[in-house]
N, C-alpha and C positions, 0 to 999 in steps of 0.2 A: 413469513420472511419475503425479502427480496434484495436483490443485488443493484445497486446504483453505481454506473460508472464514475470513475473519478476525470471531474473538469477542470480546468482553470480556474473555471468561476467557483469551485467547490474548495480549492485551496486553503480557505480562510477556516470554514468547519470543519476540515482535513484536521489543519495545524492545531485547532482548539483542541479537536478531541486527541490528539497526542500528548497535551498538556495534560489533560487530566487521566488517560489511562495510564493505571501501572505496569501495563504491559510494551509502551509504546517510549519508543527513543529516540536519540534524534535522526537516525538512518531511516525510520519510518516518516520523516516530516517530507512536505512538500520541496523543501529548498535543496534537500540532499537526492532526491527522487530527480529533479531538474538537474542538478548536476552530473547525474549518472547518466541522463539521457543525453547530456552535451559531451559529456569527458573525452570519448574516442571518437573526432569527427570522422572517421574512415569506416566504422562500424555504424549500421543501421538498431537504433534502439525504440522502442515503441513502449510506452505506458498502457497496461492493461487492468490499473489498478482499479479497486471497488469499495465501495460501504457497503456492510450489509445492514437491514435497517428492518427492524421487528418492532411492531406496534409503533410508526411512526418518529423512531428513536434508533440514534444509530448504535448498533449493538457491538461492530466490529469496523475494522478497516483492514483492508489487505493490499499492502505494496509489491505491485507485480510488472517487474520489466521484461520485455520481450527483447532479448538483443540478437544480433545474427551478423556472425564473423565467417567471412571465408566459404560462405553458404550456408551455415550451420546456425539454424535457430535454436534459441535455448532460453528460460526463465532464468536469469541470473542479475545480479548485481555488480557491474565491472568485471565480469567472468569469473564470478566467484557464488559461494552460497545466495541464495534470497533470503529471506527475512520472514518470520513468521508474522501473524496478522497479530491485530493489535486487537485487546477483547476490553469492553464496557468493565467498567467497576461495577457498575448495578447488577452485572447478570450474576445469578445465583451461581452455585457451583455446578448443579445439573445442566443448565443451560450453556456455560462455559463449557463441560464436557461435550456436547451435542453438536 
């Protein structure tokens, strides 16, 4: 397995995965992440989101936003909890547990 950072060039593939995965919802999409990244101009937000690739295929996506507010850095979405990765529907139960 390998991790591949999410770049703007990969937004289409990311969003297509979101449409197919039973684990993904609106808050996993690139549009929502862009909204989160730009919501508070006074805070510094940076996407650390990534794909997990297994055997040349996307096995999962992990939305991950690093926010800095008043000198404190944390992984969150709009100063709240983050979202779990979304897994591929093609993974077996054992693979999903791993």
